Backbone as ProteinMPNN parsed JSONL, in Angstrom:
{"seq_chain_A": "MPEQPTLHTERLILRPLVLDDTKDFQRLAGDWAIASTTRVPHPYEDGMAETWITARQEAFYSGKGVTFAIVHKEQSLLVGTIALNPINKENETSTLGYWMGKPYWNQGYCTEAAKAVLKYGFEVLHLNRIFATHIAP", "coords_chain_A": {"N_chain_A": [[0.742, -1.168, 0.389], [0.709, 2.143, -0.796], [2.518, 4.637, 0.359], [1.028, 7.944, 1.91], [1.967, 10.82, 0.532], [4.343, 14.034, 1.868], [4.128, 16.956, 0.762], [5.868, 19.98, 0.671], [6.586, 23.598, 0.847], [7.313, 26.809, 1.073], [6.654, 27.822, 3.583], [5.364, 26.201, 4.562], [4.468, 23.066, 5.683], [3.032, 20.189, 4.131], [1.644, 17.319, 5.454], [0.409, 14.25, 5.971], [-2.39, 13.53, 7.696], [-2.579, 13.106, 11.497], [-3.368, 10.409, 14.261], [-2.283, 12.29, 16.265], [-3.154, 14.905, 15.628], [-5.459, 15.651, 16.615], [-6.437, 17.312, 18.767], [-5.099, 19.675, 18.434], [-6.532, 19.98, 15.826], [-9.294, 19.737, 16.978], [-9.296, 22.063, 18.408], [-9.01, 23.996, 16.285], [-10.816, 24.004, 14.274], [-13.244, 23.523, 15.831], [-13.969, 26.385, 16.139], [-16.707, 28.629, 15.625], [-15.974, 30.409, 13.114], [-15.241, 28.816, 11.378], [-16.87, 27.166, 11.058], [-19.104, 28.208, 10.222], [-18.307, 28.691, 7.497], [-17.399, 26.548, 6.454], [-18.302, 22.576, 5.665], [-17.831, 22.124, 8.296], [-18.966, 20.469, 11.546], [-20.388, 22.28, 14.234], [-21.377, 22.257, 17.282], [-17.85, 21.195, 17.424], [-17.69, 18.429, 18.544], [-16.298, 16.28, 21.175], [-14.04, 13.453, 20.096], [-15.037, 13.633, 17.712], [-13.153, 14.81, 15.734], [-11.178, 12.455, 15.696], [-12.38, 10.395, 14.648], [-13.247, 11.76, 12.109], [-10.224, 11.983, 11.182], [-9.389, 9.394, 10.878], [-11.507, 8.552, 8.8], [-10.116, 10.406, 6.888], [-7.614, 8.705, 6.37], [-8.537, 6.263, 5.319], [-9.727, 6.973, 3.122], [-7.865, 7.778, 1.545], [-5.935, 5.28, 1.49], [-7.951, 4.157, 0.008], [-8.352, 5.318, -2.416], [-9.94, 6.942, -3.046], [-9.704, 9.839, -1.951], [-7.541, 12.813, -0.502], [-6.421, 14.046, 1.98], [-4.252, 16.72, 3.677], [-2.698, 17.472, 6.413], [-1.793, 21.226, 6.998], [0.518, 22.36, 8.209], [2.668, 25.145, 9.795], [5.82, 25.895, 9.073], [7.907, 26.781, 10.778], [6.901, 27.096, 13.305], [5.709, 24.32, 13.85], [3.744, 23.889, 13.799], [-0.21, 23.278, 13.923], [-1.954, 24.621, 11.195], [-4.358, 24.189, 9.919], [-6.591, 22.254, 7.289], [-6.352, 20.736, 4.04], [-7.679, 19.25, 0.697], [-8.319, 17.053, -1.633], [-10.819, 15.542, -2.351], [-14.521, 14.231, -3.729], [-11.739, 11.392, -5.234], [-12.397, 10.824, -8.806], [-11.863, 8.555, -10.603], [-12.853, 7.497, -12.382], [-13.48, 10.072, -14.441], [-11.386, 11.68, -14.188], [-11.163, 13.891, -12.371], [-11.509, 16.091, -9.595], [-12.285, 17.645, -5.988], [-11.136, 20.79, -4.43], [-10.834, 21.33, -1.339], [-10.57, 22.808, 1.539], [-10.038, 24.148, 5.354], [-8.924, 26.607, 7.527], [-7.097, 27.57, 10.222], [-8.441, 30.091, 12.452], [-6.48, 32.209, 13.622], [-4.675, 32.003, 11.756], [-5.976, 33.629, 8.985], [-5.756, 34.974, 5.915], [-3.016, 35.413, 5.643], [-1.739, 34.384, 3.667], [-1.424, 31.279, 3.693], [-3.453, 29.481, 2.898], [-3.056, 29.664, -0.16], [-0.882, 29.3, -1.029], [-0.515, 26.731, 0.256], [-2.911, 25.608, -1.278], [-1.69, 25.471, -4.399], [0.251, 23.778, -4.204], [-1.213, 21.279, -3.261], [-2.795, 21.261, -5.73], [-0.7, 21.262, -7.733], [0.305, 18.667, -7.36], [-2.464, 17.168, -7.539], [-2.531, 17.313, -10.407], [-0.002, 16.729, -11.668], [0.838, 14.281, -10.122], [-1.597, 12.405, -9.559], [-2.646, 12.701, -12.146], [-5.019, 14.145, -12.347], [-7.446, 15.846, -14.611], [-8.918, 17.56, -14.086], [-9.881, 20.058, -11.536], [-12.036, 20.979, -8.757], [-13.536, 24.171, -7.169], [-15.473, 25.347, -4.865], [-17.27, 27.994, -2.605], [-18.259, 28.533, 0.359], [-20.637, 31.097, 1.596], [-20.704, 32.8, 4.63]], "CA_chain_A": [[-0.158, 0.006, -0.33], [1.586, 3.574, -0.958], [2.135, 5.792, 2.008], [1.242, 9.077, 1.32], [3.35, 11.661, 0.272], [4.183, 14.515, 2.441], [4.543, 17.909, 0.642], [6.998, 20.952, 1.218], [5.965, 24.52, 0.384], [8.197, 27.956, 1.342], [6.3, 28.19, 4.642], [4.662, 24.974, 4.995], [4.397, 21.471, 5.277], [1.601, 19.278, 4.032], [2.037, 15.706, 5.626], [-0.713, 12.815, 6.454], [-3.338, 13.781, 9.357], [-2.368, 11.858, 12.596], [-4.471, 10.93, 15.5], [-2.054, 13.043, 17.481], [-2.997, 15.675, 15.481], [-6.631, 15.847, 17.373], [-6.119, 18.285, 19.743], [-5.298, 20.651, 17.904], [-7.465, 19.805, 15.158], [-10.826, 19.875, 17.637], [-9.063, 23.128, 19.004], [-9.084, 25.033, 15.485], [-12.567, 23.392, 13.729], [-14.818, 24.058, 16.601], [-14.424, 28.072, 16.154], [-17.635, 29.065, 15.185], [-16.031, 31.031, 12.412], [-14.483, 28.018, 10.374], [-18.095, 25.848, 10.764], [-20.012, 29.183, 9.622], [-17.855, 28.76, 5.835], [-17.311, 25.233, 5.657], [-19.568, 21.969, 6.339], [-17.483, 21.709, 9.479], [-19.707, 21.147, 12.705], [-20.551, 23.188, 15.596], [-20.129, 22.432, 18.013], [-17.353, 20.628, 17.469], [-17.675, 17.445, 19.778], [-14.928, 15.034, 21.61], [-14.395, 12.148, 19.408], [-15.287, 13.701, 16.228], [-11.843, 14.506, 14.961], [-10.52, 11.277, 15.348], [-13.39, 9.808, 13.156], [-12.75, 12.651, 10.617], [-8.806, 11.879, 10.573], [-9.607, 8.264, 10.588], [-11.854, 8.592, 7.211], [-9.137, 10.577, 5.789], [-6.766, 8.203, 6.323], [-8.984, 5.443, 4.704], [-10.07, 7.602, 2.319], [-6.635, 7.753, 0.176], [-5.994, 3.968, 1.031], [-9.1, 3.249, -0.955], [-7.989, 6.167, -3.723], [-10.898, 7.861, -2.822], [-9.655, 11.293, -1.632], [-6.374, 12.743, 0.274], [-6.109, 15.249, 2.607], [-3.431, 16.873, 3.986], [-2.84, 18.504, 7.679], [-1.297, 21.984, 7.119], [1.443, 22.16, 9.627], [3.74, 25.926, 9.665], [7.232, 25.056, 9.292], [9.025, 27.364, 11.82], [6.467, 26.403, 14.738], [5.667, 22.832, 13.757], [1.455, 23.824, 14.45], [-1.108, 22.616, 12.547], [-2.688, 25.609, 11.241], [-5.711, 23.523, 8.795], [-6.374, 21.433, 6.309], [-6.425, 20.814, 2.894], [-8.044, 18.264, -0.003], [-9.077, 16.634, -3.157], [-12.297, 14.77, -2.102], [-13.458, 13.12, -3.996], [-11.411, 11.61, -6.138], [-12.909, 10.477, -9.392], [-10.85, 8.211, -11.245], [-13.516, 7.727, -14.23], [-13.437, 11.218, -15.619], [-10.552, 12.325, -13.899], [-11.722, 15.251, -11.444], [-11.404, 16.129, -7.92], [-13.139, 19.038, -5.699], [-10.067, 21.273, -3.308], [-11.155, 21.637, -0.15], [-9.914, 23.418, 2.547], [-10.164, 25.311, 6.113], [-7.621, 27.298, 7.748], [-7.914, 28.099, 11.58], [-8.459, 31.636, 12.529], [-5.797, 32.728, 14.088], [-4.14, 32.019, 10.535], [-6.041, 33.751, 7.79], [-4.952, 36.218, 5.891], [-1.345, 35.347, 5.675], [-1.288, 33.387, 2.352], [-0.987, 30.042, 3.693], [-4.355, 28.915, 1.953], [-2.715, 30.081, -1.69], [0.241, 28.243, -1.269], [-0.872, 25.302, 0.403], [-3.506, 25.111, -2.97], [-0.463, 25.723, -5.117], [1.116, 22.426, -3.768], [-1.823, 20.658, -4.039], [-3.49, 21.293, -7.138], [0.428, 20.621, -8.556], [0.144, 17.392, -6.891], [-3.534, 16.537, -8.293], [-2.576, 17.071, -11.997], [1.183, 15.681, -11.995], [0.943, 12.915, -9.42], [-2.626, 12.125, -9.627], [-3.268, 13.081, -13.455], [-6.467, 14.456, -12.756], [-7.69, 16.412, -15.638], [-9.789, 18.946, -13.749], [-9.886, 20.044, -9.928], [-12.998, 22.058, -9.104], [-13.618, 24.012, -6.168], [-15.817, 26.261, -4.504], [-17.129, 28.439, -1.643], [-19.914, 28.07, 1.173], [-20.725, 32.05, 1.874], [-20.936, 33.03, 5.983]], "C_chain_A": [[0.773, 1.08, 0.139], [1.288, 4.379, 0.374], [1.645, 7.137, 0.819], [1.547, 10.52, 1.403], [3.046, 13.096, 1.242], [4.825, 15.806, 1.262], [5.495, 19.399, 0.853], [6.38, 22.574, 0.209], [7.424, 25.882, 1.297], [7.894, 27.8, 2.966], [5.868, 27.021, 5.591], [4.869, 23.604, 4.906], [3.138, 20.659, 5.166], [1.463, 17.904, 3.965], [0.018, 15.441, 5.663], [-1.376, 13.29, 7.616], [-2.711, 12.437, 10.235], [-3.286, 11.875, 13.369], [-3.502, 11.742, 16.485], [-2.011, 14.448, 16.838], [-4.847, 16.403, 16.191], [-6.834, 16.741, 18.221], [-6.563, 19.443, 19.327], [-6.344, 21.623, 16.723], [-8.757, 20.248, 15.968], [-10.754, 21.225, 17.747], [-10.01, 24.241, 17.692], [-10.303, 25.138, 14.891], [-13.299, 23.845, 14.341], [-14.807, 25.588, 16.745], [-15.34, 27.934, 15.04], [-17.453, 29.821, 13.91], [-15.453, 30.055, 11.252], [-16.006, 26.837, 10.421], [-18.659, 27.177, 9.861], [-19.43, 29.29, 7.491], [-17.988, 27.143, 5.66], [-18.293, 24.165, 6.406], [-19.166, 21.402, 7.254], [-18.314, 21.726, 10.905], [-19.54, 21.614, 13.666], [-21.621, 22.695, 16.045], [-19.225, 21.253, 17.604], [-16.858, 19.6, 18.43], [-15.995, 16.449, 20.02], [-15.198, 13.843, 20.823], [-14.803, 12.337, 17.602], [-14.19, 14.162, 15.266], [-11.354, 13.416, 14.958], [-11.302, 10.173, 14.571], [-13.057, 10.412, 12.063], [-11.597, 11.831, 10.17], [-9.013, 10.24, 10.126], [-9.825, 7.914, 9.233], [-11.316, 8.887, 6.66], [-8.474, 9.788, 5.306], [-7.449, 6.799, 5.403], [-9.729, 5.369, 3.516], [-8.926, 7.681, 0.79], [-6.286, 6.375, 0.334], [-7.059, 3.529, -0.352], [-9.138, 4.101, -2.232], [-8.9, 6.569, -3.995], [-10.624, 9.901, -2.763], [-7.966, 11.624, -1.163], [-6.692, 14.3, 0.447], [-4.688, 15.318, 3.631], [-3.394, 17.847, 5.545], [-1.733, 19.891, 6.588], [-0.538, 22.335, 8.563], [2.39, 24.024, 8.958], [4.664, 25.647, 9.85], [8.125, 25.394, 10.44], [8.422, 26.942, 12.862], [5.996, 24.929, 14.878], [3.996, 22.902, 14.208], [1.317, 23.441, 13.554], [-1.937, 23.846, 12.749], [-4.029, 24.979, 10.192], [-5.728, 22.238, 8.073], [-6.459, 21.621, 4.972], [-6.655, 19.437, 1.635], [-8.245, 18.386, -1.345], [-9.868, 15.355, -2.627], [-13.415, 15.2, -2.651], [-12.936, 12.796, -5.014], [-12.096, 10.787, -7.441], [-12.257, 9.982, -10.412], [-11.477, 7.803, -12.76], [-13.11, 8.702, -15.018], [-12.173, 11.824, -14.884], [-10.253, 13.594, -13.037], [-11.475, 15.225, -9.723], [-12.019, 17.274, -7.253], [-11.949, 19.501, -4.98], [-11.231, 21.76, -3.09], [-10.351, 22.115, 0.903], [-10.624, 24.004, 3.916], [-8.949, 25.674, 6.613], [-8.295, 27.686, 9.02], [-7.599, 29.65, 11.704], [-7.67, 32.507, 12.459], [-4.417, 32.934, 12.58], [-4.267, 32.655, 9.402], [-5.379, 35.044, 7.867], [-3.701, 36.607, 5.392], [-0.612, 34.682, 4.904], [-0.867, 32.04, 2.367], [-1.612, 29.115, 3.089], [-3.613, 28.805, 0.593], [-1.385, 28.952, -1.901], [0.255, 27.125, -0.811], [-1.475, 24.677, -0.889], [-2.464, 24.958, -3.933], [0.425, 24.054, -5.096], [0.355, 21.434, -4.225], [-2.694, 20.065, -5.261], [-1.757, 20.779, -7.918], [0.367, 19.14, -8.409], [-0.714, 16.747, -7.461], [-3.058, 16.322, -9.741], [-1.161, 16.437, -12.406], [1.23, 14.736, -11.505], [-0.009, 12.057, -10.187], [-3.254, 12.169, -10.901], [-4.7, 13.21, -13.673], [-6.545, 15.753, -13.894], [-7.949, 17.777, -15.273], [-10.115, 18.862, -11.881], [-10.819, 21.264, -10.077], [-12.82, 22.623, -7.919], [-14.615, 24.953, -5.771], [-16.024, 27.169, -3.013], [-18.432, 28.366, -0.946], [-19.637, 29.874, 1.876], [-21.197, 31.868, 3.376], [-22.69, 33.757, 6.01]], "O_chain_A": [[1.462, 1.026, 1.158], [0.307, 4.623, 1.076], [1.786, 7.283, -0.396], [1.318, 11.226, 2.385], [1.877, 13.412, 1.463], [5.983, 15.629, 0.884], [5.488, 19.408, 2.084], [5.863, 22.52, -0.907], [8.312, 25.463, 2.039], [8.891, 27.651, 3.674], [5.95, 26.886, 6.812], [5.485, 23.101, 3.966], [2.336, 20.531, 6.09], [1.241, 17.264, 2.938], [-1.014, 16.088, 5.484], [-0.665, 13.422, 8.612], [-2.464, 11.286, 9.875], [-4.054, 12.829, 13.488], [-3.963, 11.875, 17.618], [-1.14, 15.234, 17.212], [-5.16, 17.591, 16.109], [-8.057, 16.845, 18.312], [-7.598, 20.084, 19.508], [-6.722, 22.788, 16.602], [-9.297, 21.255, 15.511], [-11.73, 21.878, 17.378], [-11.028, 24.918, 17.844], [-10.909, 26.209, 14.912], [-14.146, 24.592, 13.851], [-15.659, 26.072, 17.49], [-15.125, 27.422, 13.942], [-18.515, 30.064, 13.337], [-15.211, 30.59, 10.17], [-16.007, 25.787, 9.779], [-18.579, 27.01, 8.644], [-20.048, 29.802, 6.558], [-18.657, 26.633, 4.762], [-18.955, 24.471, 7.398], [-19.65, 20.301, 7.518], [-18.408, 22.813, 11.475], [-18.438, 21.449, 14.189], [-22.687, 22.639, 15.432], [-19.846, 20.207, 17.412], [-15.817, 19.763, 19.066], [-15.052, 16.142, 19.292], [-16.286, 13.269, 20.804], [-14.837, 11.537, 16.667], [-14.305, 13.914, 14.066], [-10.881, 13.222, 13.839], [-10.783, 9.225, 13.981], [-12.612, 9.806, 11.088], [-11.647, 11.119, 9.168], [-8.754, 9.945, 8.959], [-9.038, 7.306, 8.508], [-11.288, 8.286, 5.587], [-8.384, 9.722, 4.08], [-6.58, 6.28, 4.703], [-10.224, 4.391, 2.955], [-9.13, 7.651, -0.423], [-6.243, 5.875, -0.79], [-6.875, 2.807, -1.331], [-9.881, 3.715, -3.135], [-9.094, 6.732, -5.2], [-11.19, 10.83, -3.34], [-7.137, 10.756, -1.437], [-7.002, 15.239, -0.286], [-4.17, 14.356, 4.197], [-4.087, 18.859, 5.651], [-1.061, 19.525, 5.623], [-1.024, 22.51, 9.68], [2.695, 24.081, 7.767], [4.805, 25.004, 10.89], [8.903, 24.611, 10.985], [9.156, 26.319, 13.63], [5.921, 24.411, 15.993], [3.312, 22.075, 14.812], [2.036, 23.202, 12.583], [-2.477, 24.207, 13.795], [-4.654, 25.936, 9.732], [-4.946, 21.311, 8.282], [-6.665, 22.785, 4.63], [-5.762, 18.589, 1.659], [-8.329, 19.39, -2.053], [-9.34, 14.244, -2.57], [-13.719, 16.366, -2.396], [-13.233, 13.47, -6.0], [-12.481, 9.719, -6.966], [-11.95, 10.793, -11.286], [-10.915, 7.778, -13.855], [-12.512, 8.511, -16.077], [-12.093, 12.965, -15.338], [-9.177, 14.191, -13.074], [-11.309, 14.28, -8.952], [-12.379, 18.1, -8.092], [-11.337, 18.474, -4.69], [-12.147, 22.262, -3.741], [-9.25, 21.572, 1.002], [-11.786, 24.375, 3.751], [-7.926, 25.127, 6.2], [-9.473, 28.018, 9.149], [-6.684, 30.255, 11.146], [-7.724, 33.453, 11.673], [-3.534, 33.789, 12.511], [-3.327, 32.644, 8.607], [-4.863, 35.779, 8.709], [-3.341, 37.673, 4.893], [0.568, 34.354, 5.028], [-0.172, 31.533, 1.485], [-1.053, 28.097, 2.681], [-3.571, 27.644, 0.186], [-1.145, 28.091, -2.746], [1.01, 26.314, -1.348], [-1.015, 23.714, -1.502], [-2.53, 23.798, -4.34], [1.048, 23.499, -6.001], [0.678, 20.721, -5.175], [-3.084, 18.944, -5.588], [-1.813, 19.827, -8.696], [0.383, 18.444, -9.424], [-0.328, 15.723, -8.024], [-3.185, 15.207, -10.246], [-1.117, 15.689, -13.383], [1.701, 13.861, -12.233], [0.292, 11.268, -11.083], [-4.399, 11.722, -10.95], [-5.421, 12.761, -14.563], [-5.624, 16.57, -13.92], [-7.512, 18.812, -15.776], [-10.461, 17.892, -11.207], [-10.74, 22.184, -10.891], [-12.039, 21.993, -7.206], [-14.673, 25.727, -6.727], [-15.072, 27.129, -2.235], [-19.506, 28.177, -1.516], [-18.634, 30.054, 2.566], [-21.993, 30.952, 3.589], [-23.209, 34.078, 7.08]]}, "name": "protein", "num_of_chains": 1, "seq": "MPEQPTLHTERLILRPLVLDDTKDFQRLAGDWAIASTTRVPHPYEDGMAETWITARQEAFYSGKGVTFAIVHKEQSLLVGTIALNPINKENETSTLGYWMGKPYWNQGYCTEAAKAVLKYGFEVLHLNRIFATHIAP"}
């Protein structure tokens, strides 16, 4: 079974989510500002992060999606997640989705992470089209 890659940018490390991320994940994802612009539930209850992380690992190994933890290189802190999910192998498409912890908004981290994930999607996964949408608050 192939291992999910780790991607590097100037300021970020995009790596697989692991269960050690649950505390920071729950703290960041539990902010109402995240829920108001994503499909992340609010309140974000105990156990939800573990379930979500495990499901993302299973999605990668089954070829249905890939989700990366966005980690600040210098601070070694989880700042958000970014994903290509679902991956449709038949028509070689996927949807880009992300959320960034509120303390890390407006610093260019999403743009930096998205460029790396799009490159991965097109060059490694050989996708033909990647879609993205937004949810207005």
